[in-house]
DRENDO-1510 file (C-alpha; in Angstrom, 1 decimal, always signed):
<recs>
REC; n; res; u; v; w
REC; 1; MET; +66.8; +28.2; +29.8 .
REC; 2; ALA; +64.9; +25.6; +27.7 .
REC; 3; ASP; +68.2; +24.5; +26.2 .
REC; 4; GLU; +69.6; +23.9; +29.6 .
REC; 5; ALA; +66.6; +21.7; +30.6 .
REC; 6; SER; +66.8; +19.7; +27.3 .
REC; 7; SER; +70.5; +18.9; +27.8 .
REC; 8; ALA; +69.9; +17.5; +31.3 .
REC; 9; VAL; +70.3; +13.7; +31.3 .
REC; 10; LEU; +70.2; +11.0; +34.0 .
REC; 11; GLY; +73.2; +8.7; +34.1 .
REC; 12; VAL; +72.4; +5.0; +34.9 .
REC; 13; ALA; +74.3; +1.8; +34.9 .
REC; 14; VAL; +72.6; -1.2; +33.2 .
REC; 15; GLY; +74.7; -4.4; +33.4 .
REC; 16; GLY; +78.2; -3.3; +32.4 .
REC; 17; ASP; +77.0; -0.4; +30.2 .
REC; 18; ARG; +76.4; +3.3; +31.0 .
REC; 19; TYR; +73.4; +5.2; +29.6 .
REC; 20; LEU; +72.2; +8.8; +29.4 .
REC; 21; ILE; +68.4; +9.2; +29.5 .
REC; 22; PRO; +66.8; +12.6; +29.0 .
REC; 23; MET; +65.4; +13.9; +32.3 .
REC; 24; ALA; +62.1; +14.9; +30.5 .
REC; 25; GLU; +61.4; +11.2; +29.9 .
REC; 26; VAL; +61.7; +10.0; +33.5 .
REC; 27; SER; +58.7; +10.9; +35.7 .
REC; 28; GLU; +60.0; +9.4; +38.9 .
REC; 29; VAL; +62.8; +7.2; +40.3 .
REC; 30; ILE; +61.8; +4.6; +43.0 .
REC; 31; PRO; +63.2; +1.6; +44.9 .
REC; 32; ILE; +62.1; -1.7; +43.5 .
REC; 33; PRO; +58.7; -2.6; +45.0 .
REC; 34; LYS; +57.1; -6.0; +45.2 .
REC; 35; LEU; +56.3; -7.3; +41.7 .
REC; 36; ALA; +53.4; -9.4; +40.6 .
REC; 37; HIS; +54.8; -12.1; +38.2 .
REC; 38; VAL; +52.9; -12.5; +34.9 .
REC; 39; PRO; +53.2; -15.9; +33.3 .
REC; 40; LEU; +54.0; -16.5; +29.7 .
REC; 41; THR; +55.7; -13.2; +29.1 .
REC; 42; GLN; +59.0; -12.2; +27.5 .
REC; 43; PRO; +62.1; -12.8; +29.7 .
REC; 44; TRP; +62.7; -9.1; +30.0 .
REC; 45; PHE; +59.2; -8.4; +31.4 .
REC; 46; LEU; +59.5; -8.9; +35.2 .
REC; 47; GLY; +55.9; -8.3; +36.2 .
REC; 48; LEU; +53.5; -5.6; +37.4 .
REC; 49; ALA; +54.0; -3.0; +40.1 .
REC; 50; ASN; +51.2; -1.1; +41.8 .
REC; 51; VAL; +52.6; +2.4; +42.4 .
REC; 52; ARG; +50.1; +4.7; +44.1 .
REC; 53; GLY; +47.1; +3.0; +42.4 .
REC; 54; ASN; +48.6; +2.8; +38.9 .
REC; 55; LEU; +49.8; -0.4; +37.4 .
REC; 56; TYR; +53.2; -0.3; +35.7 .
REC; 57; GLY; +54.7; -3.1; +33.6 .
REC; 58; ILE; +58.3; -3.5; +34.9 .
REC; 59; THR; +61.1; -4.2; +32.4 .
REC; 60; ASP; +64.6; -5.5; +33.0 .
REC; 61; LEU; +66.2; -2.8; +30.8 .
REC; 62; GLY; +69.5; -4.8; +30.5 .
REC; 63; VAL; +67.8; -7.9; +29.2 .
REC; 64; TYR; +65.5; -5.9; +26.9 .
REC; 65; LEU; +68.6; -4.3; +25.3 .
REC; 66; GLY; +70.2; -7.8; +24.7 .
REC; 67; GLY; +72.2; -8.3; +27.9 .
REC; 68; ASN; +72.2; -11.2; +30.3 .
REC; 69; PRO; +70.1; -11.0; +33.5 .
REC; 70; VAL; +72.0; -9.6; +36.5 .
REC; 71; SER; +71.0; -9.5; +40.2 .
REC; 72; PHE; +69.6; -6.3; +41.5 .
REC; 73; ASN; +70.6; -4.9; +44.9 .
REC; 74; GLN; +70.0; -1.9; +47.2 .
REC; 75; LYS; +71.4; +0.5; +44.6 .
REC; 76; SER; +69.0; -0.7; +41.9 .
REC; 77; ARG; +66.1; +1.6; +41.0 .
REC; 78; ILE; +63.1; +1.7; +38.7 .
REC; 79; LEU; +62.8; +4.6; +36.3 .
REC; 80; MET; +59.1; +5.4; +36.0 .
REC; 81; VAL; +57.8; +6.6; +32.6 .
REC; 82; ILE; +54.4; +8.0; +31.7 .
REC; 83; MET; +53.9; +8.7; +28.0 .
REC; 84; GLU; +51.0; +10.8; +26.8 .
REC; 85; ASN; +49.1; +9.9; +30.1 .
REC; 86; LYS; +48.3; +6.5; +28.7 .
REC; 87; LEU; +51.4; +4.3; +28.6 .
REC; 88; TYR; +52.9; +3.4; +31.9 .
REC; 89; GLY; +56.3; +1.6; +32.2 .
REC; 90; GLY; +59.0; +1.1; +34.7 .
REC; 91; PHE; +62.6; +0.1; +33.8 .
REC; 92; ILE; +65.0; -1.5; +36.3 .
REC; 93; VAL; +68.5; -0.2; +36.2 .
REC; 94; ASN; +71.5; -1.5; +38.3 .
REC; 95; SER; +72.5; +1.9; +39.8 .
REC; 96; MET; +72.1; +5.6; +39.4 .
REC; 97; LEU; +75.1; +7.6; +38.2 .
REC; 98; GLY; +73.6; +11.1; +38.7 .
REC; 99; ILE; +72.2; +14.0; +36.8 .
REC; 100; ARG; +74.5; +15.2; +34.1 .
REC; 101; ASP; +74.7; +17.7; +31.3 .
REC; 102; LEU; +75.3; +16.5; +27.7 .
REC; 103; SER; +77.9; +19.2; +27.4 .
REC; 104; GLU; +80.1; +17.1; +29.7 .
REC; 105; PHE; +80.4; +14.4; +26.9 .
REC; 106; ALA; +82.0; +14.2; +23.5 .
REC; 107; PRO; +79.9; +12.7; +20.7 .
REC; 108; VAL; +81.3; +9.5; +19.2 .
REC; 109; LYS; +80.4; +8.0; +15.8 .
REC; 110; PRO; +78.4; +4.9; +16.6 .
REC; 111; ALA; +79.9; +1.5; +16.0 .
REC; 112; LYS; +78.8; -0.4; +12.9 .
REC; 113; LYS; +76.8; -2.9; +14.8 .
REC; 114; LYS; +73.0; -2.6; +14.7 .
REC; 115; LEU; +71.8; -0.7; +17.7 .
REC; 116; PRO; +68.2; -0.8; +19.2 .
REC; 117; LYS; +66.0; +2.0; +17.9 .
REC; 118; CYS; +65.8; +3.5; +21.3 .
REC; 119; VAL; +69.6; +4.1; +21.4 .
REC; 120; THR; +70.0; +7.5; +19.8 .
REC; 121; ALA; +73.7; +8.5; +20.2 .
REC; 122; GLN; +77.0; +7.5; +21.6 .
REC; 123; TYR; +79.3; +9.6; +23.8 .
REC; 124; LYS; +82.6; +9.4; +25.7 .
REC; 125; ASP; +83.2; +11.2; +29.0 .
REC; 126; ALA; +86.4; +12.9; +30.2 .
REC; 127; GLU; +87.8; +9.6; +31.5 .
REC; 128; GLY; +87.2; +7.9; +28.1 .
REC; 129; ARG; +84.3; +5.8; +29.2 .
REC; 130; GLN; +81.6; +5.0; +26.7 .
REC; 131; TRP; +78.0; +6.1; +27.3 .
REC; 132; TRP; +74.9; +5.5; +25.2 .
REC; 133; GLN; +72.0; +7.9; +24.9 .
REC; 134; LEU; +68.7; +6.1; +25.4 .
REC; 135; SER; +65.2; +7.3; +24.7 .
REC; 136; LEU; +62.7; +5.6; +27.0 .
REC; 137; PHE; +59.9; +7.2; +25.0 .
REC; 138; ARG; +61.1; +5.6; +21.8 .
REC; 139; LEU; +61.5; +2.3; +23.6 .
REC; 140; ILE; +58.0; +2.4; +25.2 .
REC; 141; GLY; +56.5; +3.1; +21.8 .
REC; 142; ASP; +58.4; +0.3; +19.9 .
REC; 143; GLU; +56.4; -2.6; +18.5 .
REC; 144; LYS; +58.7; -5.1; +20.1 .
REC; 145; PHE; +58.2; -3.6; +23.5 .
REC; 146; LEU; +54.4; -3.6; +23.2 .
REC; 147; GLN; +54.5; -7.4; +22.6 .
REC; 148; VAL; +55.0; -8.6; +26.1 .
REC; 149; ALA; +53.4; -12.1; +25.6 .
REC; 150; ARG; +55.9; -14.9; +24.9 .
REC; 151; GLU; +55.5; -16.3; +21.4 .
</recs>
């Protein structure tokens, strides 16, 4: 039973890429609330959201991973993450692609290009589409992520 839970992943679209995120790393998925802009921050940091009394820093996941900013719409969502009851973060994704099981995907040897530390594996689905496995816990604990102020 534990193996089944650990292989459950959430499929999301970020820009033109598809990602698989372990279900255990996502505490909640919500529509995009009103954000309070914070000046002099990194371009990927969109601001703060008050969600039931807790402040979450909201990150444009696509921009953080090196992509260009894209418009968000009614399908866009925020993946809420709470790590060790002290780090709170929210990550905007363009759309949800459903809960999947890793057994549906075939592992692929990663490309030679340097990947962010939070990208842990690469897969292909039955239709040959590329998916990246992404650890939000690794991302939220990364030194780069913790430096929100613009230099």
